[in-house]
C-alpha positions in Angstrom: 100.4 64.3 149.1 101.9 67.6 148.1 102.5 68.5 151.7 104.3 65.2 152.3 106.5 65.7 149.3 107.3 69.3 150.3 108.2 68.1 153.8 110.5 65.4 152.4 112.2 67.9 150.1 112.7 70.4 152.9 114.1 67.7 155.1 116.6 66.7 152.5 117.7 70.2 151.8 118.1 70.9 155.5 120.0 67.6 156.0 122.4 68.4 153.1 123.0 72.0 154.3 123.9 70.9 157.8 125.9 67.8 157.1 129.5 68.0 158.1 132.1 66.2 156.1 135.3 64.7 157.4 138.6 66.3 156.4 140.3 63.9 153.9 143.7 65.2 155.2 143.1 63.5 158.5 143.5 59.7 158.7 142.6 58.0 161.9 144.1 54.6 162.7 142.9 54.3 166.3 139.6 55.8 167.5 141.1 56.6 170.9 142.5 59.7 169.3 139.1 61.1 168.5 138.8 62.7 172.0 141.6 65.1 170.7 141.3 65.1 166.9 138.3 66.6 165.2 138.1 64.9 161.8 135.9 67.7 160.4 138.5 70.4 161.3 140.0 72.3 158.4 143.6 73.2 158.0 144.2 77.0 158.0 147.3 78.2 156.2 148.0 81.5 158.0 151.4 82.6 156.6 152.8 81.7 153.2 155.8 82.3 151.0 158.3 81.6 153.8 161.8 80.1 153.7 162.5 77.2 156.2 160.1 78.3 159.0 161.1 76.7 162.3 161.0 76.9 166.1 157.2 77.5 166.7 156.6 78.6 170.2 153.4 79.9 171.7 153.7 83.1 173.7 150.9 83.1 176.2 151.5 86.7 177.3 150.8 88.2 173.8 148.6 85.3 172.5 151.0 85.0 169.6 153.1 82.4 167.8 156.8 83.0 167.6 158.8 81.3 164.9 162.0 81.6 162.9 163.0 81.7 159.3 166.4 80.1 159.5 167.9 81.6 156.2 166.5 85.0 157.0 168.3 85.2 160.4 165.1 86.5 162.1 162.5 85.6 164.6 158.9 86.5 163.7 155.6 87.0 165.6 152.1 86.1 164.4 148.7 86.7 165.9 145.2 87.1 164.5 145.2 90.8 165.0 148.4 91.9 163.4 149.4 89.0 161.1 153.1 88.3 161.1 155.9 90.8 161.7 159.6 90.7 162.4 160.1 90.3 166.1 163.9 89.9 166.7 166.7 90.5 164.2 169.3 89.1 163.9 168.3 85.8 165.5 171.2 83.3 165.2 174.2 84.7 163.4 176.2 87.7 164.7 179.7 86.6 163.7 180.2 85.1 167.2 181.7 81.9 165.8 183.3 80.6 162.6 180.9 79.6 159.9 181.0 78.4 156.3 180.3 81.6 154.2 177.0 81.9 152.3 175.9 78.5 153.6 172.2 79.6 153.9 171.1 78.2 157.3 172.8 80.4 159.8 169.9 81.9 161.6 168.1 80.7 164.8 166.3 77.4 164.7 164.6 76.1 167.9 163.0 78.4 170.5 161.7 77.8 174.0 161.2 79.7 177.3 163.2 79.3 180.5 161.3 79.3 183.8 161.6 83.1 184.0 160.0 83.7 180.7 163.2 84.5 178.8 163.7 83.1 175.3 166.3 80.3 175.0 167.5 80.2 171.4 169.3 77.5 169.4 171.6 79.5 167.1 173.0 77.8 164.0 175.4 80.5 162.9 176.7 81.5 166.3 176.8 77.8 167.2 175.5 78.3 170.8 172.5 78.4 173.0 171.6 81.9 174.1 169.2 83.6 176.5 167.3 86.8 175.5 164.5 88.9 177.0 161.2 88.1 175.3 160.7 91.5 173.7 161.0 92.9 170.2 164.5 94.0 169.2 166.6 95.2 166.2 169.7 95.0 168.3 169.3 92.0 170.6 171.8 91.5 173.5 172.2 87.7 173.5 173.6 86.1 176.7 175.6 82.9 176.0 174.2 80.0 177.9 176.7 77.4 176.5 178.8 77.3 173.3 181.1 74.3 173.6 181.6 70.8 174.8 185.0 70.2 176.5 186.5 73.2 174.7 185.2 72.4 171.2 182.5 74.5 169.7 179.1 73.0 169.1 178.1 72.1 165.5 174.8 74.0 165.2 172.4 73.7 168.0 169.0 72.8 166.5 166.2 72.3 169.0 165.8 72.9 172.7 163.5 72.2 175.6 163.6 73.3 179.3 162.4 71.1 182.2 160.4 72.3 185.2 163.7 72.3 187.1 165.4 74.6 184.6 167.5 71.9 183.0 168.1 72.6 179.2 168.1 69.7 176.8 169.2 70.3 173.2 170.3 68.6 170.0 173.5 69.5 168.0 173.5 68.1 164.4 175.3 69.7 161.5 172.4 71.4 159.6 174.2 74.7 160.1 176.8 73.4 157.7 174.3 72.4 155.0 174.2 74.3 151.7 170.5 75.1 151.2 170.8 75.1 147.4 172.0 71.5 147.0 171.7 69.8 150.4 175.5 69.2 150.6 177.4 69.6 153.9 180.6 71.6 154.3 182.1 70.6 157.7 185.4 72.5 157.3 184.7 74.4 160.6 183.4 71.5 162.6 185.3 70.9 165.8 183.4 67.9 167.3 183.6 64.5 165.6 180.0 63.6 166.5 176.5 64.9 166.6 175.3 65.1 170.2 172.3 65.2 172.5 173.0 67.3 175.6 171.7 68.4 179.0 172.9 71.6 180.5 172.2 72.9 184.0 173.8 75.7 186.1 174.6 73.3 188.9 176.3 70.5 186.9 177.2 72.2 183.6 177.2 70.4 180.3 176.4 66.6 180.0 176.6 64.6 176.8 173.6 62.3 176.9 174.1 60.4 173.6 176.0 60.4 170.3 174.0 57.4 168.9 171.6 59.5 166.8 172.9 60.2 163.3 171.1 63.6 162.8 169.5 64.4 166.1 166.8 67.0 165.6 163.6 67.7 167.4 163.2 66.7 171.1 160.6 66.8 173.8 160.1 65.7 177.4 157.3 63.4 178.5 154.8 65.1 180.8 156.4 63.5 183.9 159.9 64.5 182.5 161.2 61.0 182.9 161.6 60.4 179.2 163.2 62.4 176.4 162.0 61.8 172.9 164.5 62.6 170.1 163.9 62.5 166.3 166.5 61.3 163.9 166.3 63.3 160.6 168.4 61.0 158.5 165.4 59.7 156.6 167.5 57.9 154.0 169.3 55.8 156.6 167.5 55.7 160.0 164.1 57.5 160.1 163.3 56.7 163.8 162.3 58.3 167.1 164.3 57.2 170.2 163.1 57.4 173.8 165.7 58.1 176.5 165.1 57.1 180.1 166.5 60.0 182.1 166.1 58.2 185.4 167.9 55.0 184.2 171.4 56.2 183.0 169.8 57.8 179.9 169.3 54.3 178.4 167.5 54.5 175.0 164.9 52.4 173.2 163.2 52.6 169.9 160.0 54.5 170.2 158.9 54.6 166.6 160.3 53.2 163.4 159.3 55.2 160.3 161.2 53.2 157.7 158.1 51.9 155.9 156.4 55.3 155.9 159.5 57.0 154.6 159.6 54.6 151.6 156.2 55.8 150.5 156.0 59.4 151.6 158.2 62.6 151.7 159.0 64.3 155.0 161.5 64.0 157.9 161.3 63.3 161.6 162.1 66.9 162.5 160.3 68.7 165.3 157.9 67.1 167.9 155.8 68.1 170.9 154.0 66.1 173.7 150.3 66.8 174.2 148.9 67.0 177.8 147.3 63.6 177.0 150.8 62.1 176.7 150.4 61.5 173.0 153.4 62.6 170.8 152.7 64.9 167.8 155.7 64.7 165.4 156.5 65.9 162.0 157.4 62.9 159.8 156.8 61.2 156.5 153.4 62.4 155.2 152.8 65.3 157.6 152.0 65.1 161.3 152.1 61.7 163.0 150.3 61.3 166.3 151.7 58.5 168.5 150.6 57.1 171.8 152.9 56.9 174.8 153.6 53.3 173.7 154.7 54.5 170.2 151.5 53.3 168.4 150.5 55.3 165.3 147.1 56.8 166.1 146.5 59.3 163.3 148.1 61.2 160.5 147.4 64.8 159.4 148.6 65.7 155.9 149.6 69.2 154.8 150.4 70.7 151.4 154.1 70.4 151.8 156.9 69.1 154.1 156.9 70.2 157.7 159.7 71.2 160.0 158.1 71.5 163.5 154.9 71.9 165.5 153.6 73.5 168.7 150.3 73.9 170.7 148.8 77.1 172.1 148.5 77.4 175.8 145.0 75.7 176.0 145.7 73.2 173.2 142.9 74.7 171.1 145.2 74.6 168.1 148.1 72.6 166.7 150.4 75.0 164.8 152.9 73.7 162.3 155.9 75.2 160.5 156.8 74.1 157.0 159.5 74.9 154.5 157.3 77.6 153.0 154.3 78.2 155.4 152.7 78.3 158.8 149.5 76.5 159.4 147.2 75.4 162.2 144.3 73.1 162.8 141.8 73.1 165.7 141.8 70.4 168.3 139.3 69.2 170.8 140.1 70.5 174.3 140.3 67.7 176.8 141.0 69.7 180.0 
């Protein structure tokens, strides 16, 4: 009898010690996402005490995450070996264009690579897209890609993505005119009377795709590059994601309506990325929302504070997120 009791006790101890608990920060609405999301994965907060971190971009060559702090006017680099360090300074404000003094959000925002491995940078303060060699610099030599539409300066280019053909898509809201201290906008230097979504190519120049999004923010191409997803960050009025058909006169349709979520949760539709599965990972009310290609909400990952953007590493082992005060990551299941 004693042997049986000992065996039962040992089994219970072993079972308790090896049991794996689900992460309460991960809420699954559709089990189809479980081939990507690990519900036992823990969120790692890898950098803290930041100020409006943005533009996360994985640099495969150095196995590092690049990101910006918009008010600091710097680009940073993080990896597991060295932690985070200043990579490029300044990043988005060099007195190239008129700005509202002391506004607070004049640094670089979105980052991506062109097809030659150069950085393409959306600069709030200089109000342009620039190209820069991907290397550390305290005196960067920015090359202007485009800084105006029909002779009028852009507002403050926000996020940017490059297609396999080299076409550059970007959003141009007015966050560069926002006073960080109280959220008010000073548009005294604004030259355009709209907030635009654009496409730029060397062959055809600048093309205005749409002015229908109130505060166009994050954007991403579908894997086949037929569709462009664009977030509207005006949470108070129109918290939605639109889907533009680039092969059908850029016609748009509602991809996801976050109105009900926004009533109950804090957070904006800011940055977003498309996973190799075709699912869309977007910042939004209550953290990261994972949406199917049809716009169905599959899962939600909650973080300790509001988010600004997200990115995957090269192998999609991790989802990295930038927040208003931190950088975090969570491991994913590799599907390839």
